[in-house]
C-alpha positions in Angstrom: -20.1 -13.2 -39.6 -22.4 -16.1 -40.6 -25.6 -16.3 -38.6 -28.1 -18.9 -37.9 -31.0 -16.7 -37.1 -33.2 -18.3 -34.4 -36.0 -16.7 -32.4 -35.0 -16.7 -28.8 -38.0 -17.0 -26.5 -38.3 -13.9 -24.5 -38.4 -13.8 -20.7 -41.9 -14.5 -19.5 -41.6 -11.5 -17.1 -40.3 -9.0 -19.7 -43.7 -7.2 -19.6 -43.0 -6.4 -15.9 -40.0 -4.3 -16.8 -41.8 -0.9 -16.7 -43.1 -1.7 -13.3 -39.8 -2.6 -11.8 -37.4 -0.4 -13.7 -35.1 1.9 -11.7 -35.6 4.6 -14.3 -31.9 5.5 -14.5 -30.4 7.2 -17.5 -26.9 7.9 -16.1 -24.7 6.9 -13.2 -25.3 10.4 -11.8 -28.9 9.3 -11.2 -27.5 6.6 -8.9 -25.5 9.1 -6.9 -28.4 11.5 -6.5 -30.6 8.7 -5.2 -27.8 8.0 -2.6 -27.8 11.7 -1.7 -31.5 11.7 -1.3 -31.2 9.3 1.6 -30.0 12.1 3.9 -28.9 10.9 7.2 -29.7 7.2 6.5 -26.8 4.9 6.2 -25.6 4.1 2.7 -22.3 2.4 3.3 -20.2 0.8 6.0 -16.4 0.7 6.4 -13.9 -0.6 8.9 -11.5 1.7 10.8 -8.1 0.5 11.9 -9.5 -1.0 15.1 -11.9 -3.2 13.0 -15.1 -1.3 14.0 -17.7 -0.9 11.3 -18.7 2.7 10.8 -21.6 4.1 8.8 -21.5 6.7 6.0 -24.8 8.4 5.4 -26.3 9.5 2.1 -25.6 13.1 3.0 -21.9 12.4 3.8 -21.6 10.6 0.5 -23.0 13.7 -1.2 -20.8 16.2 0.5 -17.6 14.2 0.0 -18.3 13.6 -3.6 -19.1 17.3 -4.1 -15.9 18.4 -2.4 -13.7 16.0 -4.4 -15.5 16.8 -7.7 -14.9 20.5 -7.2 -11.2 19.8 -6.6 -11.1 17.9 -9.9 -12.7 20.8 -11.6 -10.3 23.3 -10.1 -7.5 21.3 -11.6 -9.0 21.7 -15.0 -10.7 18.3 -15.3 -13.6 18.5 -17.9 -16.0 16.2 -19.5 -14.2 13.3 -21.2 -10.9 13.6 -19.2 -9.8 10.4 -17.6 -9.2 9.7 -13.9 -7.6 6.5 -12.8 -8.7 4.6 -9.7 -6.1 2.3 -8.2 -7.4 0.9 -4.9 -8.9 -2.0 -3.1 -12.7 -1.9 -2.2 -13.2 1.1 0.1 -15.6 4.0 0.4 -13.0 6.4 -1.1 -13.1 4.4 -4.3 -16.9 4.9 -4.7 -16.6 8.6 -3.8 -13.9 9.1 -6.4 -15.9 7.3 -9.1 -19.0 9.4 -8.4 -16.9 12.6 -8.2 -15.5 11.9 -11.7 -19.0 11.0 -13.0 -20.6 14.2 -11.8 -18.2 16.1 -14.0 -18.6 13.9 -17.0 -15.0 12.7 -16.5 -14.2 9.1 -17.3 -13.1 6.7 -14.6 -10.4 4.2 -15.4 -10.3 1.5 -12.7 -7.0 -0.4 -12.5 -6.5 -3.6 -10.5 -4.1 -2.8 -7.6 -2.6 -6.3 -8.1 -1.0 -5.3 -11.4 2.7 -4.6 -11.6 4.2 -1.1 -12.0 4.9 -1.8 -15.7 1.4 -3.1 -16.3 -0.1 -0.1 -14.5 2.1 2.4 -16.5 0.8 0.9 -19.7 -2.8 1.4 -18.8 -2.2 4.9 -17.5 -0.4 5.8 -20.7 -3.0 4.1 -23.0 -5.9 5.8 -21.2 -4.2 9.2 -21.0 -5.3 9.5 -17.4 -4.6 13.0 -15.9 -5.3 12.1 -12.3 -4.8 8.9 -10.3 -6.5 8.2 -7.0 -4.5 5.4 -5.1 -5.2 3.6 -1.8 -1.9 3.0 0.0 1.7 4.1 0.2 2.6 0.9 -1.6 0.4 1.8 -4.6 1.8 5.4 -4.5 5.4 4.1 -4.7 4.4 1.9 -7.7 3.0 5.0 -9.5 5.9 7.2 -8.5 8.3 4.7 -10.1 6.6 4.9 -13.5 5.1 8.4 -13.4 7.4 9.7 -16.1 5.9 7.2 -18.5 2.4 8.6 -18.0 0.4 11.8 -18.4 -0.4 12.1 -14.7 -0.7 15.6 -13.4 -1.9 14.8 -9.9 -1.9 11.7 -7.6 -4.3 11.5 -4.6 -3.5 9.2 -1.7 -6.4 7.7 0.3 -4.5 6.6 3.3 -3.4 9.0 6.0 0.3 8.7 5.3 3.3 10.6 4.0 2.2 11.9 0.6 5.6 12.1 -1.2 4.4 14.2 -4.1 0.7 13.2 -3.8 -2.3 15.0 -2.3 -4.0 13.5 0.7 -7.6 12.5 0.0 -8.6 13.7 3.4 -7.4 17.3 2.6 -9.7 17.4 -0.4 -12.9 16.5 1.6 -12.0 18.4 4.8 -15.1 19.9 6.4 -17.4 18.2 3.9 -19.4 16.4 6.5 -20.1 19.7 8.3 -22.4 20.8 5.5 -25.0 18.3 6.6 -27.9 17.8 4.1 -27.5 21.0 2.2 -27.5 20.7 -1.6 -25.5 22.5 -4.3 -27.8 23.5 -7.2 -24.9 24.5 -9.5 -23.1 21.2 -8.9 -26.2 19.2 -9.7 -27.0 21.3 -12.7 -23.6 20.6 -14.2 -24.1 16.9 -13.4 -27.3 17.0 -15.3 -25.4 18.0 -18.5 -24.0 14.5 -18.5 -26.1 12.4 -20.9 -26.6 8.7 -21.7 -24.3 8.8 -24.7 -21.4 10.3 -22.7 -18.5 7.9 -21.9 -18.6 6.9 -18.2 -15.7 4.5 -17.8 -12.9 2.6 -19.6 -12.5 -0.8 -18.1 -9.5 -2.8 -19.2 -10.2 -6.5 -19.7 -8.1 -8.8 -17.6 -6.6 -10.6 -20.7 -7.1 -14.3 -20.2 -5.8 -15.0 -23.7 -4.2 -11.8 -24.9 -3.3 -8.2 -24.1 -5.9 -6.1 -22.1 -8.1 -3.8 -24.1 -10.0 -0.7 -22.8 -13.7 -1.3 -22.9 -15.6 1.9 -23.3 -19.0 2.0 -21.5 -21.3 4.9 -21.7 -23.6 6.2 -19.0 -26.5 4.8 -21.1 -24.8 1.3 -21.3 -24.5 1.0 -17.6 -27.9 2.6 -16.7 -29.8 0.3 -19.1 -28.2 -2.7 -17.6 -28.9 -1.5 -14.0 -32.6 -1.0 -14.9 -33.1 -4.4 -16.3 -30.8 -6.8 -14.4 -32.5 -6.3 -11.0 -36.1 -6.3 -12.2 -36.9 -9.6 -10.3 -35.0 -8.8 -7.1 -36.7 -7.0 -4.3 -33.8 -5.1 -2.8 -34.9 -2.8 -0.1 -33.4 -0.5 2.6 -33.3 -3.6 4.8 -30.7 -5.3 2.6 -27.0 -5.2 2.8 -24.1 -6.7 0.8 -20.3 -6.9 1.3 -18.4 -5.3 -1.5 -15.3 -7.6 -1.8 -15.1 -8.5 -5.4 -12.6 -6.0 -7.0 -14.4 -2.8 -8.0 -12.1 -2.7 -11.0 -14.2 -5.5 -12.3 -17.5 -4.5 -13.8 -19.6 -7.1 -11.9 -18.7 -5.7 -8.5 -19.3 -2.2 -9.6 -22.6 -3.0 -11.2 -23.8 -4.7 -8.0 -22.8 -1.7 -5.8 -24.6 0.7 -8.1 -27.7 -1.4 -8.0 -27.7 -1.7 -4.2 -27.0 2.0 -3.6 -29.8 2.9 -6.1 -32.2 0.6 -4.3 -31.4 2.0 -0.9 -29.5 -1.0 0.4 -26.3 -0.8 2.5 -22.9 -1.6 0.9 -20.1 -2.7 3.3 -16.7 -2.2 1.8 -14.2 -5.0 2.4 -10.7 -4.3 1.0 -9.4 -7.9 1.0 -10.7 -11.4 0.5 -8.9 -12.6 3.6 -11.1 -10.2 5.7 -14.3 -11.6 4.2 -15.1 -14.3 6.8 -14.9 -11.9 9.7 -16.9 -9.3 7.7 -19.7 -11.8 7.1 -20.0 -12.5 10.8 -20.1 -8.8 11.6 -22.2 -7.4 8.8 -24.4 -10.5 8.3 -25.4 -9.5 4.7 -28.7 -10.4 3.1 -27.2 -10.4 -0.5 -24.1 -12.4 -1.4 -22.5 -12.2 -4.8 -19.3 -14.0 -5.7 -17.3 -15.6 -8.5 -17.6 -19.4 -8.6 -14.1 -19.9 -7.1 -15.3 -18.3 -3.9 -18.2 -20.8 -3.6 -15.8 -23.6 -4.5 -13.5 -22.5 -1.6 -16.4 -22.4 0.8 -17.5 -25.9 -0.2 -13.9 -27.2 0.1 -13.4 -25.7 3.5 -16.7 -27.1 4.7 -15.7 -30.6 3.5 -12.3 -30.2 5.0 -13.7 -29.5 8.4 -16.1 -32.3 8.2 -13.3 -34.7 7.3 -11.4 -34.0 10.6 -13.6 -36.4 12.5 -15.1 -39.8 11.3 -18.3 -39.1 13.2 -18.7 -35.6 11.8 -17.9 -36.9 8.3 -20.6 -39.6 8.6 -23.2 -37.0 9.8 -22.1 -34.6 7.0 -22.4 -37.2 4.3 -25.8 -38.4 5.6 -27.0 -34.8 5.6 -25.9 -34.2 2.0 -27.5 -37.4 0.9 -30.8 -36.4 2.6 -30.5 -32.9 1.2 -30.1 -34.3 -2.3 -33.5 -36.0 -2.0 -35.1 -32.7 -1.4 -33.0 -30.4 -3.6 -35.9 -30.1 -6.0 -37.8 -28.1 -3.4 -34.8 -25.9 -2.7 -34.4 -25.2 -6.4 -38.0 -23.9 -6.6 -37.4 -21.6 -3.6 -39.2 -23.8 -1.0 -38.0 -25.0 2.4 -38.4 -28.8 2.5 -40.9 -30.0 5.2 -39.4 -33.4 5.8 -38.4 -34.1 9.4 -35.2 -35.7 8.3 -34.3 -32.7 6.1 -35.0 -30.4 9.1 -32.7 -32.5 11.2 -30.0 -32.3 8.5 -30.5 -28.6 8.4 -30.1 -28.2 12.1 -26.9 -30.4 12.2 -25.2 -29.3 9.0 -26.9 -26.9 6.6 -27.6 -24.1 9.2 -23.8 -24.0 10.0 -23.0 -23.6 6.3 -25.5 -20.7 6.1 -23.9 -19.2 9.3 -20.6 -19.1 7.5 -22.2 -16.5 5.2 -23.5 -14.6 8.2 -26.8 -16.5 8.5 -29.1 -13.9 6.8 -28.4 -14.2 3.1 -31.6 -14.4 1.0 -30.0 -14.0 -2.4 -26.9 -16.1 -3.4 -25.7 -15.0 -6.8 -22.7 -16.2 -8.9 -21.2 -14.7 -12.0 -17.9 -13.9 -13.7 -17.3 -17.6 -14.8 -19.3 -20.8 -15.1 -20.4 -22.1 -11.7 -20.5 -25.7 -12.8 -23.4 -28.1 -12.3 -21.6 -30.1 -9.6 -21.2 -27.0 -7.4 -24.8 -25.9 -8.0 -26.2 -29.3 -7.1 -23.9 -29.6 -4.0 -25.1 -26.3 -2.6 -28.8 -27.1 -3.5 -28.3 -30.3 -1.6 -27.1 -28.2 1.3 -30.2 -26.0 1.2 -28.7 -23.1 -0.8 -30.0 -22.1 -4.2 -27.3 -20.1 -6.1 -28.7 -17.8 -8.8 -26.2 -17.9 -11.7 -25.9 -15.1 -14.2 -23.8 -14.4 -17.3 -22.3 -11.3 -18.9 -19.1 -9.7 -20.1 -17.3 -6.4 -19.4 -18.4 -5.4 -23.0 -22.1 -5.9 -22.1 -22.1 -3.7 -18.9 -22.2 -6.7 -17.8 -25.4 -8.7 -17.3 -26.9 -10.5 -20.3 -28.9 -13.2 -18.5 -29.6 -14.0 -14.9 -31.6 -16.6 -12.9 -33.9 -15.1 -10.4 -36.2 -16.2 -7.7 -39.1 -16.3 -10.2 -37.2 -17.7 -13.2 -34.7 -20.4 -12.5 -33.2 -23.5 -14.0 -30.1 -25.2 -12.5 -27.2 -25.4 -14.9 -28.3 -22.4 -16.9 -27.3 -18.8 -16.6 -30.9 -17.7 -16.7 -33.3 -16.1 -19.2 -32.0 -13.3 -21.4 -32.4 -9.7 -20.3 -35.4 -8.3 -22.2 -33.5 -5.3 -23.6 -31.0 -7.4 -25.5 -31.4 -9.4 -28.7 -29.7 -12.7 -29.1 -28.5 -14.9 -32.0 -26.5 -18.1 -32.3 -23.9 -18.2 -35.0 -23.4 -21.3 -37.2 -20.4 -22.2 -35.0 -22.4 -21.9 -31.8 -21.1 -18.5 -30.8 -23.5 -16.3 -28.9 -24.1 -12.9 -30.6 -25.9 -10.0 -28.8 -27.2 -6.5 -29.6 -28.8 -3.9 -27.4 -28.4 -0.6 -25.4 -26.0 -2.2 -22.9 -23.5 -3.3 -25.5 -20.2 -1.3 -25.2 -19.2 1.6 -27.5 -16.0 0.0 -28.6 -12.4 -0.6 -27.5 -10.5 2.6 -26.5 -8.3 3.7 -29.4 -8.6 0.3 -31.1 -11.1 0.6 -34.0 -9.7 -2.5 -35.7 -10.2 -4.6 -32.6 -13.7 -3.1 -32.3 -14.7 -4.0 -35.9 -13.5 -7.6 -35.3 -16.2 -8.2 -32.6 -19.0 -5.8 -33.6 -20.4 -6.1 -37.1 -22.1 -3.3 -39.1 -25.5 -4.3 -37.8 -24.4 -3.9 -34.2 -24.1 -7.6 -33.3 -21.4 -8.2 -30.7 -19.6 -11.6 -30.8 -19.3 -12.6 -27.2 -16.7 -15.3 -27.8 -18.8 -17.7 -25.8 -20.5 -20.9 -27.1 -24.1 -21.0 -26.0 -27.6 -22.4 -26.5 -31.1 -21.7 -25.5 -33.7 -24.1 -24.3 -37.4 -24.0 -25.2 -38.2 -21.7 -22.4 -35.5 -19.2 -23.2 -32.9 -20.1 -20.6 -29.3 -19.6 -21.7 -26.6 -22.3 -21.3 -22.9 -21.3 -21.8 -20.6 -24.2 -22.4 -17.2 -22.6 -22.9 -15.1 -19.8 -24.4 -14.8 -20.2 -28.2 -11.1 -19.5 -28.1 -10.6 -22.1 -25.4 -12.2 -25.0 -27.2 -9.8 -27.9 -27.7 -9.8 -29.7 -31.1 -8.4 -33.1 -30.7 -6.5 -35.0 -33.4 -9.7 -36.5 -34.6 -11.2 -33.0 -35.2 -13.6 -33.2 -32.3 -14.2 -29.9 -30.4 -14.1 -30.3 -26.6 -15.1 -27.7 -24.0 -12.5 -27.8 -21.2 -14.4 -25.8 -18.5 -17.1 -28.3 -17.7 -14.4 -31.0 -17.2 -12.4 -28.6 -15.1 -15.4 -27.8 -13.0 -16.0 -31.5 -12.3 -12.5 -31.9 -11.1 -12.6 -28.7 -9.0 -15.6 -30.1 -7.2 -13.2 -32.3 -5.2 -11.8 -30.7 -2.0 -8.2 -31.5 -2.9 -8.3 -29.5 -6.1 -8.1 -25.7 -6.3 -7.5 -25.2 -10.0 -7.3 -27.3 -13.2 -6.1 -26.6 -16.7 -7.2 -29.1 -19.4 -4.8 -29.4 -22.3 -4.6 -31.5 -25.5 -5.2 -29.3 -28.5 -4.5 -31.4 -31.7 -3.7 -34.4 -29.5 -5.4 -37.8 -29.4 -6.3 -37.5 -25.7 -6.8 -34.8 -23.1 -4.4 -34.2 -20.1 -4.7 -32.2 -17.0 -2.5 -29.8 -15.0 -3.8 -29.8 -11.4 -3.0 -27.1 -8.7 -4.0 -28.6 -5.4 -6.0 -27.1 -2.5 -3.0 -27.3 -0.3 -4.6 -26.8 3.1 -7.0 -29.7 2.6 -4.3 -31.9 1.0 -1.8 -31.2 3.8 -4.4 -32.0 6.4 -5.2 -35.3 4.7 -1.5 -36.1 4.2 -0.9 -35.6 7.9 -3.8 -38.0 8.8 -2.2 -40.6 6.4 1.2 -40.3 8.1 2.8 -38.5 5.2 5.6 -36.2 6.4 7.4 -34.1 3.8 9.5 -30.9 3.8 7.7 -29.0 1.0 5.0 -29.1 -1.6 7.3 -30.6 -4.3 7.8 -33.6 -2.1 4.1 -33.7 -1.1 2.7 -33.9 -4.7 5.4 -36.5 -5.6 4.5 -38.9 -2.8 3.1 -42.1 -4.3 0.1 -42.1 -1.9 -0.8 -38.5 -3.0 -0.4 -39.5 -6.6 -2.7 -42.5 -6.1 -5.3 -40.3 -4.5 -5.4 -37.9 -7.4 -5.5 -40.9 -9.8 -8.7 -42.1 -8.1 -10.2 -38.6 -8.4 -9.4 -38.4 -12.1 -10.6 -42.0 -12.7 -13.9 -41.1 -10.9 -14.4 -38.0 -13.1 -13.6 -39.9 -16.2 -16.6 -42.2 -15.5 -18.9 -39.2 -16.0 -17.3 -38.1 -19.3 -17.6 -39.2 -22.9 -14.7 -41.3 -24.1 -13.3 -38.4 -26.2 -13.4 -36.1 -23.1 -11.6 -38.5 -20.8 -8.3 -37.5 -19.2 -5.4 -39.7 -20.1 -2.5 -38.2 -18.2 -2.3 -35.6 -15.4 0.3 -33.9 -13.3 -0.2 -32.4 -9.9 2.0 -29.3 -9.8 3.7 -28.1 -6.5 2.3 -24.6 -7.2 -0.6 -22.6 -5.8 -2.1 -20.7 -8.8 -3.2 -17.2 -7.8 -3.8 -13.7 -8.9 -0.4 -12.6 -7.5 1.6 -15.4 -9.1 -0.1 -14.6 -12.5 -2.0 -17.7 -13.4 -5.4 -16.2 -12.5 -7.2 -13.0 -13.5 -8.5 -10.7 -10.8 -11.9 -12.4 -11.3 -10.1 -15.7 -10.6 -10.4 -17.2 -14.1 -7.5 -19.1 -15.6 -5.0 -17.3 -17.7 -4.6 -20.2 -20.1 -1.9 -18.5 -22.2 0.2 -18.0 -19.1 -0.3 -21.6 -17.9 0.5 -23.0 -21.4 3.8 -21.1 -21.4 4.7 -21.7 -17.8 4.2 -25.5 -18.0 5.2 -26.1 -21.6 7.7 -28.8 -20.5 5.2 -30.7 -18.5 2.7 -30.6 -21.4 5.3 -31.9 -23.8 5.9 -34.9 -21.5 2.2 -35.8 -21.7 2.6 -36.5 -25.4 6.0 -38.1 -25.7 
């Protein structure tokens, strides 16, 4: 691994770490802080009638204790693996803490995976217990159970168990114990140390097969201590947990908020998020970029329904753009015209998030400068961060005190950084993972003998120490002239348009780039109706000459902002909605490029005939 050793300027607030540190050493420390809240609310959940109900710190403690003792009675010991196969709900968090207090290793599995994919992860991890959410998930496991080492399956829903144990039966009577504490239970939890394995998280596999990332208690705790040093989370804060808890970013956030005394509201599905925001009215909102893009596109779609509304909307954004500098420094513009734009347009956008959010944060993939500037023009500053599953996850993060648009913030002060000769970002520190589960060769390929982890991302630092990520190293496209091109920034420019949901730029070893475009069908269908276009299905819609002409204008407009070698020559609008369920997106809503290249091989060949 050839290195260009540069000194990366440290964060100017690194010295404040000791003052703001949570002082955590294990995940069990997070749980004990939750328990210490007694009868105060720690979490919210929705019953079948849709009512939001509280769970106190004491209830968390007693439920975790009861479930953990059940695990112990089944012979679960330190190092044993327990799989969690569920949407975001309080039972997921209780199960995670129950495993952690024993020193067992949680193995989160995305509930969207197929039965065969789930079986592979269960077998690879050697999980002895699986905790599942619904009867549907139970059926999936039952069908492949013979291919796993499972000894017990626990069902969260109140339903027919069919060979599983009901979650409710394992915590029956727990709440009746009030605020009493169990010294023996806590003493055993104290035997779990920073070097003990806490979790195995399987990567989503954007370009290859998933690998189990081993994160220790110390890895996770170190990251929790540092990543929130500039955020003043308090008991008055709340956040909706809707990003999959099987993803390290969502889990990290929930740990942070619970440790800080904030309230976590569990939302099991993205489709329930708009209603949840109206009811919970969170003060913290964290999402992957695609969520922000969808909010923007929906806002633009609604504005386009009326010529008058569209004129007001466009005027407001133009006025907002004149004052986005103030927004980006955390100030509210004082201009009377900006205040009018805020009243007419921007306040309604904030209300779609519940109206109380004071921290907007993005991570999991590049946000894109176009999206960041659009929201800044609308009065919302999004604090973008960066990290990987292997880094627990946060490596850098913009905050209210340190912020530069387009960057992913200054580096965490507990991690060292280097830039390799080919531009790849290398990192080293206490939050870097232990290795890939049962894959020493794969581990040695990304961690060198000196402990430097190769992130696979191309990055650079500015003179103030702010990090900028341009693309994934493996996703860089080399054209026939030998020029390396980063596809993500180009894709983000195209996705800024309300008619485009996803884009895949192709053209490796070709003279020009081409694009596969998956439309934002609700917006496109509404526009088509206004244009008098009547078709029977999406295939006919994307083939209509007026639709083709509209997308040609979009591509032409984006090309004007690109270098000549980055310009898109040909494109195809596909009649498909790329999603997690259909397999083109990872659970964190990133493109599975390998899948797309295989699925649209014929279309790609046509680009270069």
